[in-house]
C-alpha angles and dihedrals in degrees: 000000000000127000089246094054091051098046115095134194114295092224114117115270135207107279093220090123096049134268120334129221106219098186098064112113130221088244090057091050089051089053091052092048091051092055110110104179147259119327147281111066088168091058128115095245130050122189116194120188130173102242139025110243128212142102111303098205114139089248093056093043091052090052090053093046094048103035109025122088130193091281124024139188102243099221096040095046093048092055083080090070111075092204096053120093115180090194088072128066099250104174138023087227093063091038092059092046087056092048092050094047091045093051095042089052094046091242111178113247090008093165092054117114090221092054092048092047092051092050092048093053096046112023116017112109092348131153110271090005129129100253135076119191117195140155136213091222110045102187107107117238131170095215146357093267096045113106117167096156102078093124089065107029128032094224142338088271091053090050093048096048093047098048102031098081090060099042100067088050091055093049092046088051090052089050092048091051095046114113111214101022117235115267092214132026116191116196107189130197118070094211086067099049088113090055104040095064088059088066090061098028098173094057119098112217128204134181124256143153091057092309094303093119141017123216145187138163147197130200094293111020142051112215117204128188111202141169118275110288103260125131100205103043110024105055098253097150124157089258093051093050088051091052091046090053094050092049095046094049091048090057099041114117089213 
């Protein structure tokens, strides 16, 4: 999609979708859309969400536009944000990734906050590490109702429908280039279970664990569709993560 096709009229718009940032450029939007995630695509674990999180202040967006490449080391790239401390557990999403990786790898005390915090600060989304964090929608937003991109897309729905056809192709390309292939791919967010299978279109998914996940596999990888990664609302208890681990390992081709 060209810069010209994305650019919209500069006249003020209805703020129904949240505040707009009128000094973003089309080139900056192109940079955001090219962002694929946090290395390593050759890692054992992939985590695919639907939307890149983060504060969408103009200051933070400029940092991303000027200092982020297509793939970034999570800890090093987030040093650019003064408010971000990777030594602290900042999101339940990352926390559950750490719990899942810890349990899948038989890490002692894998449910411990200290163990998760240590992994986050040294290994999550790191160069030459075992995890790859990516999103179907790459524009960073701090929340579902935040919409600072009104100069380029009419609405979140317009943005999604215009960029979605290209995004699964990019992720499939990353998967095709991965060597070795990931052993486990976690696609999280139940409201997008109809979208995530389109990323890996040749995989047949079926329900298991009392309908709490869907799964499929090929000759190298187990693909798992789960609820959104949230401890308090989505049923990710210590017991459930343990069950998820046992099921995933039992289906792994490796």
